[in-house]
C-alpha positions as CSV (number, residue, x, y, z in Angstrom):
1,M,112.2,99.5,105.6
2,G,109.6,97.7,103.5
3,V,112.2,95.4,101.9
4,G,113.8,94.8,105.3
5,I,110.4,94.1,106.8
6,A,109.4,91.7,104.1
7,L,112.6,89.7,104.7
8,I,112.3,89.8,108.5
9,R,108.8,88.5,108.3
10,R,110.1,85.4,106.6
11,F,113.3,85.1,108.6
12,A,111.5,85.6,111.9
13,S,110.5,81.9,112.1
14,H,114.2,80.5,112.3
15,G,99.6,98.0,133.4
16,G,96.1,98.9,131.9
17,A,94.5,98.0,128.6
18,P,95.1,100.4,125.8
19,L,92.4,102.4,124.1
20,G,90.5,100.2,121.6
21,S,91.7,96.9,123.1
22,R,90.0,93.8,124.4
23,T,92.1,91.9,126.9
24,F,91.5,88.3,127.7
25,S,92.4,87.1,131.2
26,A,93.5,83.6,132.0
27,T,90.2,83.0,133.7
28,E,88.2,84.3,130.7
29,A,90.2,82.0,128.4
30,Q,89.6,79.0,130.6
31,V,85.8,79.8,130.7
32,Q,85.8,80.0,127.0
33,S,87.7,76.7,126.7
34,S,85.4,74.8,129.1
35,F,82.1,76.4,128.0
36,D,82.4,75.7,124.3
37,Q,81.7,72.2,123.1
38,A,84.7,69.9,122.6
39,M,86.2,69.5,119.1
40,R,84.3,66.7,117.3
41,K,85.2,67.0,113.6
42,A,88.3,68.6,112.0
43,A,89.9,69.0,108.6
44,L,93.7,69.4,108.4
45,L,94.5,71.4,105.3
46,Y,98.1,70.7,104.2
47,N,100.2,72.7,101.9
48,P,102.8,70.3,100.6
49,V,105.2,73.1,99.5
50,S,105.3,74.7,102.9
51,G,108.7,74.5,104.6
52,G,110.5,71.2,105.4
53,S,110.8,67.8,104.0
54,Q,107.5,66.5,102.5
55,K,108.2,63.0,103.7
56,R,109.0,64.1,107.3
57,R,106.0,66.5,107.4
58,K,103.6,63.8,106.2
59,T,104.8,61.5,109.0
60,E,104.3,64.3,111.5
61,L,100.8,64.9,110.2
62,E,100.0,61.2,110.5
63,T,101.0,61.5,114.2
64,V,98.8,64.5,114.6
65,L,95.9,62.6,113.1
66,S,96.5,59.8,115.7
67,I,96.5,62.4,118.5
68,L,93.2,63.9,117.3
69,R,91.5,60.5,116.8
70,A,92.6,59.4,120.2
71,A,90.7,62.4,121.6
72,S,87.6,61.2,119.7
73,V,87.9,63.8,116.9
74,D,86.8,62.8,113.5
75,A,89.9,64.2,111.7
76,S,90.9,64.0,108.0
77,L,93.9,65.2,106.1
78,V,93.2,67.3,103.0
79,L,96.0,68.2,100.5
80,T,95.8,71.6,98.9
81,H,97.4,72.6,95.7
82,S,97.1,76.4,95.8
83,S,95.9,79.2,97.9
84,A,92.6,79.3,96.1
85,H,92.3,75.5,96.6
86,A,93.0,75.8,100.3
87,E,90.3,78.4,100.6
88,E,87.8,76.3,98.8
89,Q,88.6,73.2,100.9
90,A,88.1,75.3,104.0
91,R,84.7,76.3,102.8
92,Q,83.8,72.7,102.1
93,A,85.0,71.8,105.6
94,V,82.6,74.3,107.1
95,V,79.7,73.0,105.0
96,A,80.6,69.5,106.1
97,G,80.1,70.4,109.7
98,C,83.7,70.7,110.9
99,D,84.1,72.7,114.1
100,A,87.8,73.1,113.6
101,V,90.0,73.6,110.5
102,F,93.8,73.2,110.9
103,A,96.1,75.4,108.8
104,C,99.1,73.1,108.2
105,G,101.5,75.5,106.7
106,G,102.7,79.1,107.1
107,D,101.1,82.5,107.2
108,G,100.1,82.2,103.5
109,T,98.1,79.0,104.3
110,V,96.5,80.7,107.3
111,H,95.6,83.7,105.1
112,S,93.7,81.5,102.6
113,I,91.8,79.6,105.2
114,V,90.8,82.7,107.1
115,Q,88.8,83.8,104.1
116,A,86.5,80.8,104.6
117,L,86.1,80.9,108.4
118,V,85.4,84.6,108.9
119,H,82.1,85.3,110.8
120,S,81.7,81.6,111.5
121,D,82.0,79.7,114.8
122,V,84.5,77.2,113.3
123,G,87.8,77.4,115.1
124,L,91.1,78.0,113.3
125,A,93.9,75.8,114.6
126,I,97.5,76.3,113.4
127,L,100.2,73.6,112.8
128,P,103.2,75.8,112.0
129,M,104.9,74.4,109.0
130,G,105.8,77.4,106.9
131,T,109.0,79.4,106.1
132,A,107.7,82.0,108.5
133,N,105.0,81.4,111.2
134,A,104.4,84.9,112.5
135,L,100.9,84.3,113.7
136,A,101.9,81.1,115.5
137,H,104.7,83.0,117.3
138,D,102.4,85.8,118.3
139,L,99.8,83.3,119.8
140,G,102.6,81.5,121.7
141,L,102.0,78.2,119.9
142,P,104.6,75.5,120.2
143,M,106.6,74.8,117.0
144,S,106.2,71.0,117.6
145,L,103.2,69.8,115.5
146,S,102.2,67.3,118.1
147,A,102.2,69.9,120.9
148,A,100.3,72.4,118.7
149,A,97.7,69.7,118.1
150,N,97.3,69.2,121.8
151,V,96.8,73.0,122.2
152,A,94.0,72.9,119.7
153,I,92.3,70.1,121.6
154,K,92.8,71.4,125.1
155,G,93.2,75.2,124.7
156,A,90.9,78.2,124.6
157,R,88.7,79.6,121.8
158,R,89.6,83.2,121.3
159,R,87.6,85.6,119.2
160,V,89.6,88.3,117.5
161,A,89.2,91.1,115.0
162,L,90.5,90.8,111.4
163,G,91.9,93.4,109.1
164,H,89.9,93.9,105.9
165,I,91.3,95.3,102.7
166,K,89.7,96.6,99.5
167,Y,92.0,97.0,96.5
168,V,92.2,96.9,92.7
169,D,93.5,93.5,91.4
170,R,96.0,93.2,88.7
171,R,93.3,93.0,86.1
172,G,91.8,96.2,87.2
173,N,88.8,94.7,89.1
174,P,87.9,95.5,92.7
175,G,88.9,92.9,95.2
176,T,88.6,92.3,99.0
177,R,90.4,90.1,101.4
178,F,90.6,89.6,105.2
179,F,94.0,89.5,106.9
180,I,95.3,88.7,110.3
181,V,99.1,89.5,110.4
182,A,99.6,92.7,108.4
183,A,98.9,94.5,105.2
184,G,101.4,96.6,103.3
185,V,101.4,99.3,100.7
186,G,104.5,100.3,98.8
187,V,108.0,98.9,99.1
188,D,107.4,95.5,100.8
189,A,104.5,94.7,98.4
190,H,106.7,95.6,95.5
191,L,109.1,92.9,96.6
192,F,106.3,90.3,96.4
193,Y,105.4,91.6,92.9
194,K,109.0,91.2,91.7
195,L,109.6,87.8,93.4
196,N,109.2,84.9,91.0
197,P,107.1,82.3,92.9
198,D,108.7,79.3,91.1
199,V,112.2,80.5,92.1
200,K,110.9,81.1,95.6
201,Q,109.7,77.5,95.8
202,R,113.1,76.1,94.6
203,I,115.5,78.2,96.6
204,G,113.4,79.6,99.5
205,M,114.9,82.4,101.5
206,A,117.8,82.9,99.1
207,A,115.3,84.2,96.6
208,Y,114.1,86.9,99.0
209,Y,117.6,87.9,99.9
210,G,118.7,88.3,96.3
211,K,115.6,90.2,95.2
212,A,115.5,92.4,98.3
213,W,119.1,93.6,97.9
214,H,118.4,94.4,94.3
215,L,115.3,96.4,95.2
216,W,117.1,98.1,98.0
217,W,119.3,99.9,95.4
218,T,116.8,100.2,92.5
219,Y,113.3,100.9,93.9
220,T,112.2,104.5,93.2
221,M,110.4,105.0,96.5
222,T,107.2,106.0,94.8
223,R,105.0,108.2,96.9
224,F,101.3,107.9,97.5
225,I,98.7,109.6,99.7
226,A,97.3,108.0,102.9
227,E,94.2,109.4,104.7
228,Y,93.3,108.2,108.2
229,V,91.9,109.1,111.6
230,E,93.7,108.1,114.7
231,T,92.0,106.0,117.3
232,G,90.3,108.2,119.9
233,S,90.4,111.3,117.6
234,A,88.0,112.8,115.1
235,E,90.6,114.8,113.3
236,P,91.3,113.5,109.7
237,K,95.0,113.3,108.7
238,Q,96.7,113.1,105.4
239,A,100.3,112.1,104.6
240,S,102.5,111.6,101.6
241,L,104.2,108.2,102.1
242,T,106.6,105.8,100.5
243,E,105.4,102.8,102.6
244,L,102.5,102.0,104.9
245,L,102.0,98.9,107.1
246,G,98.9,98.1,109.0
247,V,99.9,95.6,111.6
248,R,97.6,93.4,113.8
249,I,100.0,91.2,115.7
250,R,102.4,92.1,118.5
251,H,105.3,89.5,118.2
252,F,106.7,88.2,114.9
253,G,108.9,85.7,116.7
254,G,112.5,84.6,116.1
255,V,115.0,87.5,115.7
256,L,112.2,90.0,115.4
257,Q,109.8,90.7,118.3
258,E,107.8,93.9,118.1
259,L,107.9,95.3,114.6
260,A,105.1,97.7,115.4
261,P,105.1,98.4,119.2
262,G,101.5,98.7,120.4
263,A,100.0,96.3,117.8
264,S,97.8,93.5,119.3
265,L,95.1,91.0,118.2
266,D,93.3,92.1,121.4
267,R,92.7,95.5,119.8
268,D,90.0,96.5,117.3
269,D,92.3,98.7,115.3
270,L,95.6,98.7,113.3
271,R,99.0,99.7,114.3
272,L,100.1,101.9,111.4
273,I,103.8,102.3,110.4
274,L,103.8,105.5,108.3
275,C,107.0,106.1,106.3
276,H,107.1,109.7,105.3
277,T,110.7,109.5,104.3
278,A,112.4,108.2,101.2
279,S,115.7,107.6,103.0
280,R,116.8,104.0,102.6
281,W,119.0,104.5,105.8
282,A,116.0,105.5,107.8
283,Y,114.3,102.3,106.7
284,L,117.3,100.3,107.8
285,S,117.5,102.1,111.1
286,Y,113.9,101.3,112.0
287,V,114.4,97.6,111.2
288,A,117.7,97.5,113.1
289,R,116.1,99.1,116.2
290,A,113.3,96.5,116.1
291,L,115.9,93.7,115.9
292,L,117.9,95.2,118.9
293,R,114.7,96.0,120.9
294,R,115.5,99.7,120.9
295,N,113.2,102.7,120.9
296,P,111.6,102.7,117.4
297,A,111.8,106.5,117.0
298,V,113.3,107.3,113.6
299,A,113.0,110.6,111.8
300,G,110.5,110.3,109.0
301,I,108.8,107.2,110.3
302,E,105.6,107.5,112.5
303,L,103.5,105.1,114.5
304,A,99.7,105.5,114.9
305,H,96.6,103.5,115.8
306,S,93.7,103.7,113.4
307,S,90.7,101.5,112.4
308,K,90.5,102.9,108.9
309,V,93.0,104.1,106.3
310,R,92.7,104.9,102.7
311,C,95.6,105.1,100.2
312,R,95.5,106.6,96.7
313,Y,97.9,107.7,94.0
314,Q,99.3,111.3,94.2
315,E,97.8,113.5,91.5
316,S,100.0,113.8,88.5
317,S,100.7,117.2,86.8
318,S,99.5,117.7,83.3
319,F,103.1,117.6,82.2
320,S,104.0,114.2,83.6
321,A,103.1,110.6,82.9
322,G,100.8,108.8,85.3
323,P,102.2,107.6,88.7
324,E,104.3,104.5,88.9
325,T,102.3,101.5,90.1
326,V,102.1,101.1,93.9
327,Y,101.4,97.5,94.9
328,V,99.4,96.1,97.9
329,E,99.9,92.9,99.9
330,A,98.3,91.2,102.9
331,D,99.8,88.5,105.1
332,G,102.7,88.3,102.6
333,E,100.4,87.6,99.6
334,L,100.5,90.1,96.6
335,L,96.9,91.4,96.0
336,G,97.0,94.2,93.5
337,T,97.4,98.0,93.5
338,L,96.0,101.3,94.7
339,P,93.5,102.7,95.5
340,V,93.1,100.8,98.7
341,E,91.0,101.0,101.9
342,I,92.1,99.1,105.0
343,T,89.7,98.7,108.0
344,V,89.1,96.4,111.0
345,V,86.2,94.0,111.5
346,P,85.6,93.2,115.2
347,D,84.7,89.8,116.5
348,A,85.4,88.1,113.2
349,L,87.3,84.9,113.8
350,T,87.8,82.1,116.4
351,L,91.3,81.0,117.1
352,L,92.3,77.9,119.0
353,V,95.1,79.1,121.3
354,P,96.9,78.1,124.5
355,V,95.1,78.9,127.7
356,R,96.8,82.0,129.3
């Protein structure tokens, strides 16, 4: 499933409240929108390698700047050269007094900017320009950049929880990141490890397809241990898994809607997809059922809600070599390896979203 999920997350662009949830009504969203001060100063962080023609995208962004300035917003366009540069520019925008930062790109650009805005009152606006725009789809944002800009000006300010992940980076040092879409351990993260970023930039989705099919037949389905407590329970659980996803959003958009039924940004927990099986066909069946809007029940794959999960390597016997490396990703960005701890931080980020 992990390889299929990693592909779908890129391809997806072309009753009562549940336990642990926070539901925003249309009235509450409108109150937030009218109560908070109007946008005055904004930085548009543009990743020039995000999907589409650079010339056409630059023209569209100039139109967005005109829309913002016509609404009396002091707006500027800032080019970013890498994920680290985007994060640094977002931090500088906060220091400079911006009350909104626009992520002009895909989920990777959003991921970088989130690191700088967490625990601040600065609103994150999204202009969907990436290969995949899962968060934009989940929020119901228009794919037109001009329309998305108008949403940011006239829409609501929505506070949401963020995922938080502690891991070991590829140099062996501890690292931490926030995430908003999903974090993965195992198969899907291995795809990002194997995928050459230069090839990805040159040929886009074709690179994912080629590498995914190769991994489908060659990945060894390395097992690891996950420890978690389900939301509403005090009973600790432990499982031997080949893949784990901690999902925050409900809809991925496009051909894929609910990858993890029950996930929602309105909740203060994760929707876990726990893959106990090593069957490649079970993985495919789960993804196929998601595509066809069928019941996700597949033998060996379990869904659970949890606000904290730890993953570690299985203990090796004295007669065997150490475990094969298990990789970790968040929002489609390769982070490092096990051990990992994934939690949720409530009330962590302000999103500029349509009034609902």
